[in-house]
MIGU-655533 format. One record per residue: x negated, y, z of N, C-alpha, C in turn. Coordinates in steps of 0.02 Angstrom, whole numbers, plus 50000, padded with zeros to 5 digits. Layout:
<pts>
n_east	n_north	n_up	ca_east	ca_north	ca_up	c_east	c_north	c_up
X	Y	Z	X	Y	Z	X	Y	Z .
...
</pts>
This chain:
<pts>
n_east	n_north	n_up	ca_east	ca_north	ca_up	c_east	c_north	c_up
47942	52820	57354	47891	52845	57401	47915	52910	57432 .
47919	52913	57496	47946	52973	57528	47900	53032	57521 .
47930	53089	57506	47892	53151	57502	47920	53199	57554 .
47878	53226	57596	47903	53267	57650	47920	53336	57627 .
47963	53368	57665	47984	53435	57649	47928	53484	57663 .
47927	53537	57626	47879	53590	57640	47906	53637	57692 .
47861	53673	57724	47883	53721	57774	47915	53781	57741 .
47955	53816	57780	47983	53879	57756	47928	53929	57745 .
47930	53966	57691	47876	54012	57675	47869	54064	57729 .
47807	54077	57747	47792	54128	57796	47791	54197	57764 .
47796	54250	57804	47789	54316	57774	47722	54322	57740 .
47722	54352	57681	47661	54357	57642	47646	54430	57629 .
47583	54444	57615	47562	54513	57607	47521	54521	57545 .
47516	54582	57521	47476	54598	57463	47434	54659	57478 .
47371	54656	57459	47327	54713	57471	47348	54771	57428 .
47340	54831	57453	47356	54892	57416	47297	54907	57370 .
47306	54895	57305	47251	54903	57259	47230	54975	57251 .
47271	55022	57274	47252	55091	57267	47209	55117	57324 .
47199	55078	57376	47161	55101	57434	47091	55073	57432 .
47049	55104	57473	46981	55079	57479	46981	55013	57516 .
46941	54965	57492	46942	54898	57521	46886	54890	57571 .
46896	54847	57621	46846	54840	57674	46787	54799	57650 .
46731	54805	57687	46673	54762	57675	46640	54747	57740 .
46581	54716	57737	46549	54692	57797	46498	54740	57824 .
46500	54752	57889	46445	54784	57924	46396	54727	57941 .
46342	54721	57904	46299	54662	57907	46264	54655	57974 .
46258	54708	58013	46223	54703	58076	46268	54676	58131 .
46328	54703	58136	46371	54684	58192	46418	54627	58176 .
46426	54611	58111	46473	54558	58093	46545	54581	58096 .
46557	54645	58104	46626	54670	58104	46645	54694	58035 .
46709	54704	58026	46734	54728	57962	46746	54802	57966 .
46718	54839	57917	46727	54911	57915	46751	54930	57846 .
46783	54988	57840	46808	55010	57775	46752	55043	57736 .
46734	55013	57679	46679	55040	57639	46691	55038	57565 .
46749	55012	57543	46765	55012	57473	46727	54962	57432 .
46705	54905	57462	46665	54858	57425	46695	54788	57425 .
46719	54764	57483	46748	54698	57488	46816	54696	57453 .
46829	54640	57419	46894	54630	57389	46897	54651	57316 .
46844	54683	57290	46840	54696	57220	46883	54753	57195 .
46908	54797	57238	46951	54851	57216	46916	54919	57219 .
46851	54920	57211	46816	54983	57210	46832	55020	57146 .
46809	55082	57141	46825	55123	57083	46799	55091	57019 .
46743	55055	57025	46713	55025	56966	46756	54969	56938 .
46799	54940	56980	46838	54882	56958	46912	54897	56952 .
46933	54959	56965	47005	54974	56965	47035	54968	56896 .
46993	54975	56844	47021	54971	56778	47031	54900	56753 .
47006	54850	56789	47013	54782	56766	47083	54756	56778 .
47106	54715	56732	47173	54687	56738	47171	54629	56786 .
47218	54626	56833	47220	54573	56883	47282	54530	56873 .
47280	54468	56897	47340	54426	56893	47398	54457	56930 .
47457	54447	56904	47517	54473	56937	47536	54425	56993 .
47531	54450	57055	47547	54408	57113	47617	54423	57140 .
47656	54461	57104	47720	54483	57132	47769	54425	57140 .
47761	54371	57102	47808	54316	57108	47794	54273	57169 .
47732	54274	57193	47715	54230	57249	47699	54268	57312 .
47694	54334	57308	47674	54374	57366	47725	54427	57380 .
47746	54433	57442	47793	54485	57462	47754	54545	57489 .
47767	54603	57462	47733	54664	57486	47773	54694	57543 .
47738	54714	57596	47770	54747	57652	47738	54814	57663 .
47774	54858	57697	47745	54924	57711	47683	54918	57753 .
47682	54869	57799	47623	54862	57842	47563	54839	57803 .
47573	54809	57743	47515	54787	57704	47476	54846	57677 .
47505	54906	57678	47470	54965	57653	47426	54996	57707 .
47428	54970	57767	47388	54997	57820	47327	54953	57831 .
47284	54972	57876	47224	54933	57890	47218	54921	57964 .
47175	54872	57982	47159	54860	58052	47216	54832	58092 .
47219	54850	58157	47266	54820	58204	47338	54836	58187 .
47352	54896	58159	47421	54914	58143	47449	54865	58091 .
47408	54850	58041	47430	54804	57989	47444	54735	58019 .
47398	54712	58060	47405	54647	58091	47466	54645	58137 .
47476	54697	58177	47531	54698	58225	47598	54697	58189 .
47603	54738	58136	47667	54740	58100	47680	54674	58063 .
47627	54644	58038	47635	54580	58004	47662	54528	58052 .
47634	54524	58111	47655	54475	58160	47727	54488	58183 .
47746	54552	58189	47814	54568	58209	47865	54546	58156 .
47841	54536	58093	47887	54516	58041	47914	54446	58051 .
47881	54406	58094	47907	54340	58112	47940	54344	58180 .
48003	54328	58181	48042	54335	58243	48032	54274	58287 .
47979	54274	58328	47968	54219	58374	47935	54246	58437 .
47949	54216	58496	47918	54238	58558	47843	54233	58556 .
47817	54181	58520	47744	54173	58517	47711	54232	58482 .
47744	54258	58429	47717	54316	58395	47717	54377	58440 .
47769	54385	58480	47772	54442	58526	47715	54437	58577 .
47703	54376	58602	47648	54367	58650	47582	54382	58617 .
47574	54361	58554	47511	54373	58519	47499	54447	58509 .
47552	54483	58491	47545	54555	58481	47524	54589	58545 .
47553	54566	58601	47538	54598	58664	47468	54581	58689 .
47444	54520	58673	47380	54498	58701	47320	54532	58669 .
47325	54548	58605	47271	54582	58569	47206	54543	58575 .
47210	54476	58576	47149	54435	58577	47115	54438	58509 .
47049	54427	58506	47016	54427	58440	47044	54371	58397 .
47040	54381	58332	47071	54336	58284	47019	54289	58254 .
47034	54224	58257	46995	54173	58224	47035	54147	58165 .
47007	54150	58105	47043	54130	58045	47013	54066	58016 .
47056	54023	57991	47035	53962	57956	47058	53966	57884 .
47012	53952	57838	47029	53949	57767	47068	53885	57754 .
47132	53891	57739	47175	53834	57726	47192	53826	57653 .
47154	53857	57609	47170	53853	57538	47163	53782	57510 .
47131	53737	57548	47126	53668	57524	47191	53630	57534 .
47237	53657	57575	47298	53620	57592	47354	53635	57543 .
47342	53620	57480	47393	53631	57429	47422	53567	57402 .
47387	53510	57411	47412	53446	57388	47459	53417	57441 .
47512	53382	57421	47558	53354	57470	47527	53298	57512 .
47475	53265	57485	47443	53211	57522	47368	53226	57526 .
47341	53229	57587	47275	53257	57595	47218	53207	57585 .
47160	53233	57564	47098	53197	57567	47067	53208	57636 .
47006	53182	57646	46974	53191	57710	46962	53264	57727 .
46940	53304	57678	46928	53375	57689	46992	53410	57711 .
47046	53395	57676	47110	53426	57692	47136	53403	57760 .
47127	53339	57775	47150	53314	57840	47113	53349	57896 .
47047	53358	57887	47008	53393	57938	47033	53465	57948 .
47045	53500	57893	47067	53570	57898	47134	53574	57935 .
47180	53530	57919	47247	53532	57949	47243	53516	58024 .
47205	53465	58041	47201	53445	58111	47166	53498	58154 .
47113	53529	58128	47080	53582	58166	47128	53640	58177 .
47167	53656	58127	47214	53711	58133	47266	53697	58188 .
47284	53634	58196	47333	53616	58248	47301	53615	58317 .
47238	53595	58322	47207	53583	58387	47168	53643	58414 .
47144	53687	58371	47102	53742	58395	47137	53790	58443 .
47201	53805	58435	47233	53851	58484	47226	53826	58556 .
47226	53760	58567	47217	53734	58634	47144	53734	58655 .
47099	53721	58609	47028	53718	58626	46995	53786	58630 .
47025	53837	58599	46995	53903	58595	47048	53955	58615 .
47072	53954	58677	47129	53997	58696	47112	54071	58698 .
47048	54089	58702	47031	54160	58705	47036	54193	58636 .
47049	54154	58584	47059	54181	58516	47130	54165	58493 .
47156	54208	58451	47216	54192	58413	47195	54158	58348 .
47228	54104	58331	47211	54064	58272	47261	54078	58217 .
47237	54095	58158	47280	54107	58101	47250	54073	58040 .
47293	54046	57998	47271	54015	57936	47279	54063	57878 .
47232	54061	57831	47235	54102	57770	47241	54055	57710 .
47290	54068	57668	47302	54024	57611	47327	54064	57552 .
47319	54036	57493	47344	54071	57433	47414	54048	57414 .
47436	53991	57441	47503	53966	57427	47533	53937	57491 .
47599	53931	57496	47630	53901	57555	47603	53831	57567 .
47597	53813	57630	47566	53750	57650	47618	53695	57657 .
47603	53636	57630	47645	53578	57641	47638	53557	57714 .
47695	53547	57749	47690	53532	57821	47681	53458	57837 .
47699	53412	57790	47690	53340	57801	47721	53316	57867 .
47772	53350	57891	47804	53328	57952	47769	53351	58016 .
47714	53388	58010	47679	53414	58068	47688	53489	58072 .
47680	53516	58131	47683	53588	58139	47623	53620	58104 .
47635	53669	58062	47581	53700	58024	47551	53758	58062 .
47591	53797	58097	47564	53856	58132	47572	53919	58090 .
47539	53972	58111	47546	54036	58078	47498	54041	58019 .
47525	54051	57960	47485	54055	57900	47502	54119	57863 .
47451	54156	57844	47460	54215	57802	47443	54195	57730 .
47491	54205	57685	47484	54183	57616	47481	54244	57571 .
47432	54247	57527	47426	54303	57481	47384	54282	57421 .
47397	54313	57364	47355	54304	57305	47363	54237	57271 .
47424	54210	57270	47435	54144	57243	47420	54136	57170 .
47416	54191	57131	47404	54185	57060	47330	54176	57043 .
47286	54190	57092	47215	54182	57079	47198	54107	57079 .
47153	54085	57033	47124	54018	57041	47088	54014	57108 .
47085	53954	57137	47059	53948	57205	46988	53975	57214 .
46940	53960	57169	46873	53989	57178	46873	54066	57177 .
46914	54095	57132	46918	54168	57129	46952	54195	57191 .
47004	54160	57215	47038	54181	57276	46989	54184	57335 .
46947	54133	57340	46898	54133	57396	46849	54191	57389 .
46830	54207	57329	46780	54259	57319	46809	54328	57328 .
46871	54338	57310	46899	54406	57310	46951	54417	57365 .
47001	54372	57370	47055	54385	57417	47038	54367	57489 .
46999	54314	57499	46983	54293	57567	46947	54347	57606 .
46895	54380	57579	46865	54435	57617	46913	54492	57630 .
46957	54507	57583	47005	54561	57593	47053	54546	57649 .
47079	54484	57651	47124	54465	57705	47089	54469	57773 .
47027	54445	57775	46990	54449	57839	46983	54521	57862 .
46968	54565	57815	46959	54635	57833	47023	54667	57858 .
47077	54655	57822	47140	54688	57840	47171	54660	57903 .
47157	54597	57918	47181	54568	57981	47136	54585	58040 .
47076	54608	58027	47029	54619	58081	47002	54555	58110 .
46985	54507	58067	46963	54441	58089	46894	54446	58122 .
46888	54415	58181	46823	54413	58215	46778	54359	58187 .
46807	54303	58165	46767	54250	58135	46811	54209	58089 .
46782	54187	58033	46816	54146	57983	46778	54080	57977 .
46815	54025	57973	46784	53960	57959	46819	53929	57899 .
46779	53899	57855	46806	53865	57796	46783	53793	57796 .
46825	53746	57773	46806	53676	57772	46766	53656	57710 .
46746	53704	57669	46709	53689	57608	46642	53726	57608 .
46601	53709	57560	46532	53734	57558	46527	53807	57537 .
46565	53826	57486	46555	53890	57452	46592	53947	57487 .
46555	54000	57501	46583	54062	57528	46550	54121	57494 .
46587	54176	57483	46555	54235	57454	46505	54266	57502 .
46450	54292	57475	46396	54319	57517	46421	54378	57559 .
46473	54413	57537	46497	54470	57576	46527	54449	57643 .
46538	54384	57653	46562	54361	57718	46505	54342	57765 .
46443	54348	57743	46387	54333	57787	46390	54377	57849 .
46379	54347	57907	46380	54384	57969	46441	54371	58012 .
46495	54344	57982	46554	54329	58024	46594	54271	57996 .
46560	54223	57964	46594	54164	57938	46550	54102	57946 .
46581	54044	57950	46546	53980	57952	46580	53932	57905 .
46550	53874	57895	46576	53826	57846	46561	53755	57869 .
46592	53707	57834	46579	53636	57848	46554	53603	57784 .
46502	53563	57790	46475	53524	57734	46491	53450	57747 .
46526	53419	57701	46549	53350	57711	46501	53299	57682 .
46479	53309	57622	46431	53262	57594	46390	53297	57539 .
46330	53272	57528	46286	53296	57474	46259	53233	57441 .
46300	53198	57403	46283	53131	57380	46219	53128	57337 .
46206	53179	57298	46147	53176	57255	46082	53180	57295 .
46086	53203	57357	46025	53209	57398	45997	53140	57416 .
46039	53089	57417	46017	53023	57437	45989	52982	57379 .
45999	53007	57317	45977	52968	57259	46020	52907	57251 .
45997	52860	57211	46034	52798	57201	46094	52807	57155 .
46135	52756	57152	46191	52755	57106	46255	52775	57141 .
46300	52804	57103	46367	52820	57129	46419	52786	57087 .
46409	52722	57076	46455	52685	57033	46446	52707	56961 .
46502	52718	56927	46500	52741	56858	46506	52817	56853 .
46501	52852	56910	46509	52924	56912	46447	52958	56885 .
46455	53000	56835	46398	53034	56805	46379	53094	56847 .
46315	53106	56852	46291	53164	56889	46304	53227	56848 .
46327	53278	56882	46338	53343	56852	46282	53389	56876 .
46229	53394	56837	46170	53431	56858	46186	53504	56870 .
46226	53534	56826	46242	53605	56835	46280	53617	56900 .
46327	53572	56915	46364	53579	56978	46317	53570	57038 .
46271	53523	57033	46223	53513	57088	46180	53575	57099 .
46159	53606	57045	46118	53667	57051	46159	53723	57083 .
46223	53729	57062	46266	53781	57091	46277	53768	57166 .
46291	53705	57183	46303	53689	57254	46240	53700	57296 .
46182	53685	57267	46120	53696	57303	46111	53771	57318 .
46128	53813	57270	46125	53885	57282	46174	53906	57336 .
46234	53877	57335	46284	53893	57386	46261	53870	57455 .
46232	53810	57458	46209	53784	57522	46154	53828	57552 .
46115	53861	57509	46060	53902	57534	46083	53967	57566 .
46145	53987	57555	46169	54048	57588	46169	54038	57663 .
46142	54084	57701	46131	54072	57773	46193	54080	57817 .
46244	54040	57802	46303	54037	57845	46292	53984	57899 .
46313	53997	57961	46314	53943	58011	46353	53884	57984 .
46325	53824	57991	46350	53766	57955	46363	53707	58001 .
46420	53674	57991	46435	53611	58025	46428	53555	57975 .
46391	53503	57993	46386	53442	57953	46425	53387	57988 .
46461	53345	57950	46507	53298	57981	46473	53235	58007 .
46409	53225	57991	46372	53167	58016	46298	53182	58015 .
46260	53142	58052	46188	53150	58051	46160	53138	57982 .
46191	53092	57944	46169	53079	57876	46177	53141	57832 .
46234	53175	57838	46244	53236	57799	46196	53290	57821 .
46182	53294	57886	46134	53344	57911	46064	53332	57882 .
46044	53268	57878	45979	53252	57848	45978	53272	57775 .
46033	53256	57739	46037	53275	57668	46033	53351	57660 .
46067	53387	57705	46067	53460	57702	45995	53486	57709 .
45958	53460	57757	45889	53483	57768	45844	53464	57709 .
45860	53409	57675	45822	53389	57616	45833	53439	57559 .
45895	53460	57550	45912	53505	57494	45892	53576	57510 .
45900	53598	57573	45883	53667	57592	45834	53664	57651 .
45772	53648	57638	45724	53637	57694	45708	53700	57734 .
45716	53759	57704	45698	53821	57738	45758	53858	57766 .
45812	53823	57778	45874	53854	57801	45865	53884	57871 .
45887	53946	57880	45875	53982	57943	45935	53986	57990 .
45995	53983	57963	46055	53990	58005	46067	53927	58047 .
46108	53931	58100	46122	53872	58141	46155	53816	58101 .
46133	53754	58116	46163	53694	58086	46180	53647	58144 .
46243	53624	58146	46264	53579	58200	46302	53520	58170 .
46293	53462	58200	46329	53402	58179	46390	53392	58223 .
46449	53394	58193	46512	53380	58228	46551	53331	58184 .
46562	53271	58209	46597	53221	58170	46670	53237	58160 .
46703	53198	58117	46775	53205	58108	46811	53164	58161 .
46878	53166	58158	46918	53135	58210	46974	53092	58184 .
47016	53070	58230	47073	53028	58214	47133	53055	58251 .
47191	53055	58218	47253	53080	58248	47281	53029	58297 .
47314	53053	58348	47341	53010	58401	47390	52958	58373 .
47425	52975	58319	47476	52929	58294	47447	52863	58271 .
47383	52860	58254	47354	52798	58229	47342	52748	58285 .
47345	52770	58347	47339	52724	58404	47405	52690	58420 .
47459	52716	58392	47526	52691	58409	47550	52642	58356 .
47587	52593	58378	47618	52546	58331	47671	52582	58291 .
47668	52582	58225	47719	52619	58186	47787	52585	58190 .
47840	52624	58183	47907	52594	58181	47914	52549	58121 .
47957	52498	58127	47968	52452	58072	47998	52490	58013 .
47973	52476	57954	47998	52509	57894	47981	52465	57835 .
48021	52467	57782	48006	52428	57722	47940	52452	57691 .
47897	52406	57674	47833	52423	57642	47843	52427	57566 .
47800	52464	57531	47801	52461	57458	47787	52390	57434 .
47799	52378	57371	47787	52311	57343	47712	52296	57342 .
47689	52255	57387	47619	52236	57393	47614	52162	57406 .
47556	52132	57396	47549	52061	57413	47564	52049	57487 .
47587	51989	57502	47605	51973	57572	47543	51971	57616 .
47485	51957	57588	47423	51954	57625	47372	51999	57589 .
47347	52050	57624	47305	52098	57588	47257	52133	57635 .
47205	52162	57605	47162	52211	57638	47175	52278	57605 .
47157	52332	57640	47176	52400	57619	47116	52442	57603 .
47120	52480	57548	47071	52531	57530	47107	52598	57530 .
47077	52649	57561	47108	52715	57566	47061	52767	57536 .
47086	52806	57488	47046	52859	57459	47062	52870	57386 .
47049	52930	57363	47061	52949	57294	47024	52903	57246 .
47054	52889	57189	47021	52848	57138	46961	52887	57111 .
46902	52862	57126	46841	52893	57102	46791	52838	57085 .
46748	52849	57035	46698	52798	57018	46654	52778	57077 .
46640	52825	57123	46595	52807	57178	46627	52757	57226 .
46693	52746	57221	46725	52693	57260	46725	52627	57222 .
46692	52626	57166	46677	52565	57128	46739	52521	57115 .
46785	52546	57074	46845	52505	57059	46827	52440	57024 .
46773	52438	56985	46753	52376	56953	46734	52323	57004 .
46697	52342	57055	46678	52296	57108	46740	52271	57145 .
46786	52317	57160	46848	52298	57194	46889	52249	57152 .
46892	52261	57086	46932	52218	57042	46901	52148	57039 .
46835	52144	57034	46803	52078	57030	46811	52040	57096 .
46804	52076	57152	46813	52044	57217	46886	52021	57225 .
46933	52061	57201	47004	52044	57208	47020	51981	57168 .
46992	51974	57108	47005	51914	57068	46976	51852	57103 .
46916	51859	57130	46885	51803	57165	46927	51782	57226 .
46951	51833	57264	46991	51819	57323	47057	51786	57305 .
47088	51810	57251	47153	51781	57231	47146	51707	57215 .
47091	51689	57184	47080	51618	57168	47066	51576	57230 .
47030	51606	57279	47007	51567	57336	47056	51567	57395 .
47087	51625	57407	47126	51633	57469	47196	51660	57458 .
47210	51689	57400	47275	51721	57389	47282	51790	57419 .
47227	51816	57446	47228	51884	57476	47218	51936	57421 .
47259	51989	57422	47252	52043	57374	47218	52104	57405 .
47200	52151	57362	47172	52215	57384	47221	52270	57364 .
47245	52308	57414	47291	52364	57402	47253	52429	57411 .
47259	52473	57362	47221	52536	57361	47272	52593	57361 .
47269	52637	57412	47312	52695	57414	47270	52758	57405 .
47296	52806	57368	47260	52868	57357	47276	52896	57288 .
47263	52959	57279	47278	52992	57216	47241	52958	57158 .
47277	52945	57104	47247	52916	57045	47248	52840	57042 .
47274	52808	57095	47275	52735	57094	47340	52706	57069 .
47386	52748	57047	47453	52725	57027	47451	52675	56970 .
47401	52680	56927	47399	52636	56867	47376	52565	56883 .
47352	52553	56944	47328	52486	56963	47386	52445	56988 .
47427	52421	56941	47488	52386	56960	47487	52312	56941 .
47436	52290	56906	47433	52221	56883	47379	52183	56921 .
47392	52117	56930	47341	52073	56958	47332	52083	57033 .
47276	52058	57059	47265	52058	57131	47242	52124	57160 .
47227	52174	57118	47210	52242	57142	47270	52286	57130 .
47302	52307	57185	47365	52345	57182	47352	52417	57201 .
47374	52464	57158	47369	52534	57174	47437	52563	57189 .
47442	52601	57243	47506	52630	57264	47509	52705	57254 .
47454	52737	57234	47454	52810	57231	47449	52840	57301 .
47459	52905	57306	47457	52937	57373	47518	52918	57414 .
47509	52909	57479	47564	52890	57523	47564	52936	57584 .
47620	52940	57617	47627	52980	57678	47590	52946	57735 .
47581	52984	57789	47548	52956	57848	47589	52898	57877 .
47655	52902	57875	47697	52848	57901	47686	52783	57862 .
47683	52789	57795	47671	52729	57754	47600	52703	57765 .
47552	52748	57771	47483	52727	57784	47478	52689	57850 .
47510	52714	57902	47509	52678	57966	47542	52610	57960 .
47597	52605	57923	47631	52541	57914	47586	52492	57876 .
47551	52516	57826	47506	52473	57787	47447	52450	57830 .
47419	52495	57870	47364	52476	57914	47386	52422	57964 .
47448	52428	57988	47472	52380	58037	47478	52310	58008 .
47490	52306	57942	47499	52241	57910	47436	52215	57876 .
47388	52258	57863	47327	52238	57827	47283	52193	57869 .
47248	52147	57837	47199	52106	57872	47138	52146	57892 .
47121	52196	57852	47061	52237	57865	47064	52298	57821 .
47023	52348	57837	47012	52405	57793	46945	52394	57757 .
46944	52409	57692	46883	52406	57653	46864	52477	57634 .
46802	52498	57651	46775	52563	57632	46722	52551	57579 .
46738	52559	57514	46693	52534	57461	46640	52582	57437 .
46637	52643	57463	46589	52693	57438	46529	52697	57483 .
46470	52704	57453	46410	52716	57492	46389	52789	57490 .
46434	52833	57468	46419	52904	57461	46461	52947	57507 .
46494	52918	57557	46536	52957	57602	46493	52997	57651 .
46519	53057	57669	46486	53095	57721	46505	53071	57790 .
46568	53049	57798	46590	53025	57863	46633	52961	57856 .
46691	52967	57823	46735	52910	57815	46790	52908	57866 .
46837	52957	57862	46892	52961	57910	46935	52897	57911 .
46951	52866	57853	46992	52804	57857	46961	52749	57899 .
46894	52747	57904	46862	52697	57946	46881	52708	58019 .
46881	52770	58041	46899	52785	58111	46974	52773	58122 .
47015	52788	58073	47087	52776	58080	47102	52702	58084 .
47066	52661	58046	47075	52588	58050	47054	52561	58118 .
46999	52587	58146	46979	52567	58213	47033	52583	58264 .
47062	52643	58258	47115	52663	58305	47175	52617	58299 .
47189	52593	58239	47246	52549	58227	47230	52476	58245 .
47169	52462	58267	47150	52394	58286	47136	52348	58228 .
47113	52377	58171	47098	52336	58112	47022	52329	58105 .
46998	52271	58083	46927	52264	58065	46910	52308	58005 .
46848	52329	58000	46825	52372	57945	46767	52338	57909 .
46774	52333	57844	46722	52308	57800	46698	52366	57758 .
46635	52385	57764	46609	52446	57732	46549	52430	57689 .
46547	52462	57630	46485	52463	57592	46431	52495	57635 .
46369	52474	57625	46314	52504	57663	46312	52578	57646 .
46327	52620	57695	46335	52692	57684	46306	52729	57743 .
46257	52772	57731	46224	52808	57785	46273	52853	57823 .
46321	52882	57787	46369	52927	57819	46413	52891	57869 .
46432	52828	57855	46472	52788	57902	46428	52758	57956 .
46371	52731	57935	46327	52698	57984	46303	52747	58037 .
46296	52812	58020	46269	52861	58067	46311	52865	58130 .
46377	52854	58125	46419	52859	58185	46452	52793	58204 .
46463	52748	58155	46499	52686	58170	46452	52630	58192 .
46389	52632	58171	46341	52581	58192	46363	52511	58173 .
46360	52465	58221	46377	52395	58208	46451	52381	58216 .
46492	52432	58220	46564	52422	58228	46597	52406	58162 .
46560	52409	58107	46587	52389	58041	46546	52331	58014 .
46577	52293	57969	46544	52237	57935	46521	52262	57867 .
46457	52263	57855	46429	52294	57795	46417	52243	57739 .
46416	52269	57677	46398	52230	57619	46366	52277	57568 .
46323	52253	57523	46294	52296	57471	46348	52323	57425 .
46347	52388	57413	46403	52422	57379	46418	52394	57310 .
46368	52368	57274	46379	52346	57205	46388	52270	57199 .
46395	52236	57255	46398	52163	57255	46469	52139	57269 .
46506	52124	57215	46575	52102	57222	46579	52035	57258 .
46531	51991	57246	46531	51926	57279	46523	51934	57355 .
46478	51980	57376	46468	51991	57448	46531	52021	57479 .
46564	52066	57443	46626	52095	57469	46679	52041	57478 .
46687	51999	57427	46737	51945	57432	46721	51899	57490 .
46657	51885	57501	46638	51841	57556	46654	51873	57624 .
46642	51939	57630	46659	51973	57693	46734	51970	57706 .
46774	51984	57655	46847	51982	57664	46869	51911	57682 .
46842	51862	57647	46861	51792	57662	46844	51774	57734 .
46786	51796	57758	46766	51781	57827	46814	51812	57877 .
46835	51875	57864	46881	51909	57910	46949	51876	57910 .
46971	51853	57850	47037	51821	57845	47036	51752	57879 .
46983	51713	57867	46978	51645	57894	46960	51644	57968 .
46920	51693	57990	46896	51695	58059	46899	51767	58084 .
46958	51793	58102	46964	51863	58122	46920	51879	58182 .
46897	51942	58187	46857	51962	58246	46898	51953	58310 .
46867	51935	58365	46904	51928	58428	46935	51993	58450 .
46989	51988	58486	47026	52048	58508	46982	52093	58550 .
46933	52065	58586	46889	52107	58627	46848	52155	58584 .
46828	52132	58525	46790	52174	58479	46834	52230	58453 .
46895	52214	58433	46941	52264	58407	46960	52314	58461 .
46969	52290	58523	46984	52335	58579	46926	52383	58592 .
46864	52357	58585	46806	52401	58594	46805	52455	58541 .
46823	52437	58479	46825	52487	58426	46880	52539	58438 .
46937	52517	58465	46991	52564	58481	46968	52613	58535 .
46933	52587	58585	46908	52631	58638	46858	52682	58611 .
46817	52659	58565	46770	52705	58533	46808	52759	58494 .
46860	52739	58458	46899	52788	58420	46932	52839	58465 .
46952	52819	58525	46985	52866	58572	46938	52921	58594 .
46874	52910	58589	46826	52963	58606	46813	53009	58547 .
46848	52998	58491	46838	53039	58431	46905	53066	58405 .
46950	53084	58450	47013	53113	58429	47001	53184	58403 .
47050	53210	58366	47043	53277	58339	47041	53330	58395 .
47073	53316	58451	47071	53365	58505	47000	53372	58532 .
46963	53317	58536	46893	53321	58558	46849	53353	58504 .
46864	53338	58442	46827	53371	58388	46837	53447	58391 .
46899	53468	58403	46914	53539	58408	46876	53572	58465 .
46868	53536	58520	46829	53564	58576	46756	53576	58556 .
46728	53530	58517	46659	53540	58493	46655	53600	58446 .
46705	53606	58402	46706	53665	58358	46714	53729	58398 .
46755	53727	58450	46765	53787	58491	46700	53810	58522 .
46660	53764	58548	46596	53782	58577	46550	53811	58523 .
46551	53781	58464	46510	53807	58409	46530	53878	58391 .
46596	53891	58386	46619	53958	58369	46601	54009	58424 .
46607	53988	58487	46589	54034	58541	46516	54055	58537 .
46473	54007	58523	46401	54024	58518	46388	54070	58460 .
46421	54057	58403	46410	54099	58344	46434	54170	58356 .
46494	54177	58384	46522	54244	58396	46481	54282	58448 .
46462	54248	58503	46424	54282	58555	46355	54302	58532 .
46326	54266	58485	46259	54283	58461	46258	54348	58421 .
46317	54371	58400	46320	54433	58360	46329	54494	58404 .
46340	54484	58468	46355	54542	58512	46290	54574	58535 .
</pts>
């Protein structure tokens, strides 16, 4: 299985623990020096911190604050684009890229990466910079400018302590994160994305046990009044159910599909899979109902000889019988598998959006989906639905698609629909959202 090279490490910085740390001016949304943000106040100076010297390079400019620190940092990369950025002095828009640490992304990670690539074109009046705790895997795509610091912190601690400090020292005008949780000290100049709130809908999530303590913690995080993007109308309804008195702006902006999924992939050897198969994309999780998939796969093998191939983290152990697991795969392999699959199967009814559904439409493949409000909210009748816990109904849907494929006119209609949901268009919607949020603080 091909693994792509990582990008060359970008210049990294470390906060000067001996200086006063910045915090938030809650009225204007700007960052001012007050000795509170970043956890390096006098009250906390005696605490032992993780040693970040192995993963973070200290520079003289890191000891300064405001525009001087930012200007010197950018000059440390020898590129014409950096020189233009230094000269333009445009306000800085930062994206939290700490989710991009796995070599193969989930939907949340795919969204973060694609927005980072597309926002510079959609939001030209801002400079776009990514903030991360570790170097980003490039996956063969251009990553852009990323400031990396604090790699020794666990990710939740990094978000709580290092993320506000980086925003302050860079002079960030606005920060956006693709996850729910943000420290309260970022209120006033940060926004977030909420992908799904599965417990809000009730019902079953396969064999996945509910974590009540995590749900309570997430509910508390959701209640923080950050401007919020929900990825579907279903997620927005769930959000209002969980936080009915929420006062900050809430907007629905769906996810997108990369242009490469509209193109026929180059010929390449496929992994060892059945000659005739349908495809499942996503991390191995109980809410994707592996038991239902296995029972449907056995029924299909007896009736039609069609197998079910599942790609995603944790599926490597599914190597026997008609349900084949390939583990995580690159985008090139995913495109090749979509091109050969009879259909995509989306087996979870707990998705907030369902990016693989849109990617399959772009590739001209039929989609068979468990009844899922998150998918139905945007896909409508463009998918063939079945009850999520009914293996017999799933097998019947797959058999119907194999024996009587949808007409090309239907698939072409789905491709045209997908073209209206590219990541570039999604980025334009985010850009308008960011403009409104920033202008409302002036």
